[in-house]
N, C-alpha and C positions, 0 to 999 in steps of 0.2 A: 593731310594737314590743310586746314582752311586757309584761305587767302589772308585773313586777318592775322592768324597765328604765324604764318610764314613771314609776313612783313614785320611782326613784332620780334621774331627770332633774329631776322637780319639786322634790325635796328639795335637790339641788345648786343649782338656780336660786334657790330661796328663800334659801338660805344666802348665795349671792353677793350678792343684793340687800340682805341684812341687814347684812353686814359691810363692804361696799365702798361708798364714797360715790357719790352721784349724779354722773354725768359732766356737769359744767357746761361745755358748749361752746356757741358761737354762730356764726352764719354770717357770713362776710365779714370784711373788715378793720375796725379801729376799732370793735369790737363790745362794748367795755366802757366803762362810765362810772363814775366814782367819786363817792361822796357824802362830802363833807368835814364832819367833826364840828365843832360850834361850841358854845360856852357864851355867846356874845354874843347879845344880844336881836335878834330879827328882827321889824321892824314890818311887819305885813301890809297894805301899801298899794299894791302893784303897781309901785312905783317903782324898786326894786332899788338904792337908793342907799347901803345899808350897805357898809362896806369889805369885809366877809366875802364878799359876792357877787363882788367883783372878784378875790378870791383863789381862786375855785372853778373847777375844770375846766369847759370848755365843749364840748358836742357839738352837732351840727347836724341839724335836720330839714330835708332838702332834696331827697330823692329820691322819685320817684313809686313808691308801694308795689308797683304791678303789674309794673314793668319795671326799676326802679332808675335811671331817667333823672333827671339832676340838673336842678333848677330854681333857678339861682343867685339870681334876683331875689326869691325868696320864702324864701331860706335863713333858718331860724328857730333861734336859739340857745337851748340848754337848759342849766341848771345845777341841781345837787342838793346840798342840805345836810341834816344831821340833828342833832338834839339828843336829850336823854334822853327826850323825850315825842313829838317830831314829826319827820316827814319833810317837807322843804320842796322844792318844785320850781318853778323860774322859767323863763319863756319870754320871748324878745324876738323879736317877729314883725313884719317889714315887710309893708306891704300897699299895694295900689293902690285897691281898693274893697272895703268890707266888706258882707257880707250877713247880716243878723240878724233875729230875730223881733221884730215890733213889734205891741203894746207888750211890753216885757220883763216877765217875772214873777220875783219874788225869793223867794216862799214856796213851799217844796216843790221838786219836780224838774220840769224841762222835758223830758219824754220826746220824742225826736226831735230833740234839740238838734244831733245830728250832721248834720242836713240843712241846717245853716247853718255859718258860719265858727266854728270852735272849735279849741282845742288840747286834746290828750288825752294820758293816760298809762295804760298797762296794767301792773299790778304783780303778780308772783307771788312771794310770800315763801317758798313751799315747792316748789322745783323738782321734787321727787319726784312731785308731783301736777300734771303739766304743763297739764292742761285747767282747772285751778281758779285764777282770778286775779280781781282787781278792776279796775274801769274808772272813770276820772275825767275829766270834760270841763268846760271853762269857755269861755264865749263872750265876745266883746269887750264885751258889755253887762254882764258879770258874772254872767249866768245860769249855772247849773251842774247837773250830774247825776252821780250815782255809782251803780254797780250791781255785784253779785257774779255771776261766771260760773262754771259748772261744766259746760263744753260737753257737750251742746248747750243746756243750761238757762241762763236768765238771770233773776236775782232783782232786780227793780226796787224791791222793798220794803226791801231791805237798806240800811242807813245807816251810813256810816263816820264821819259827823259832821265831814267835812272842810270847810275854809273856803277862800275864794279872794278875791283882790282884783285889779282890772284898772286900768291907767292907759293912757288913749288919747291919743296925741300926733298930732293930725291934721296939724299942720304938717310934722312929720318923716315922716309916713306909717308909724307904728309903734305897735303895742300890746303892752304888757308885762303879764305875768300872774304872780302868786304863788299857789301852792297850799300849804296847810298840812294835812297828813294825820296824825291821831293814830295812833301805833303800836298803841294799844288796839283799833283797828278791824280789824287784820289777823288776829287770832286765833292768833298765833304768838308765840314768845319775842322780846323786843326784840333787835335786832341788836347785835353787838359788833364791834370792829375786825376786819376780815377776813371777816365774813359776806358771802355772795353770794346775791342774789336774781336773778330774771329780770325784764326790763322792756323796754318799747318805748314810744316817744314818737311822736305823730302830729299832723298838722295838716290840717284841711280849709280850702281856699281856693275858695269856691264860684264866684266870678266868673271865676276862671281855670280852673275845672273840673278841679282837681287835688287828689289826696289824697296827702299827703306823709308819709313815715315816716323815723325814724332808721335802723331796720333794715328795708329793704324786704321784704315778705312774698313777692314775686314771684307774686302772684295778686291778685284783686280784693278780698280780705277782710283787714282788720286782725286778725281773729280767727284767727291762725295762730301759736299759741304756740311752736311749735318754731323759729320764726324770730326770737324775741325775743333781745335782747342781754342783757348781764350788768350788774347793779348791784352794785358792791363798796363796802362801808362802810369808811372809813378814819378813824383817830383819831390 
């Protein structure tokens, strides 16, 4: 290719990416989840007893990330809300036996939390930068961790100042979780109705030796951002 043709190709490529939006597609069926806007107060207690949670779309974490096989007994419900300041994510997770760190620590971050039972969410507010996203994990004990990724780099010192609460119902064999993540931690403009981000939800169930995802990555790693689904904010 001549130097002129190469320069022309690079110029046209840059113009195309500048003026045309990022192609927001996701793999598989049911690959979009909506975040419902609310002005109602949400009490962060892990119980999900506010009426607004009952009015929110539910998606499920129930497929093994490596091969997409469904595990109905561990099907975990996820719902998403947003307010002017926060993104709320709720999980309802049935269990047979939980595996957690003992004793739990509540100051700072528990690095390696993913080696025990947890629920997780990976969030990318800027789909044009596919390898840059944040990760949030919460254990049945209430322990948590967050980090920023710009693959292959992981920043454990980054702090979103997110909060979480867990309610454990041993009789029903279910643990519920609420996450509250401030929009100020994402480093982008606050969403408006119609804004789309990329997202994926996960759950580790250690005793059953399964790693479940909303959108299976079809390999051993949750860190496969091209397989994330779509989060759409609605108002």
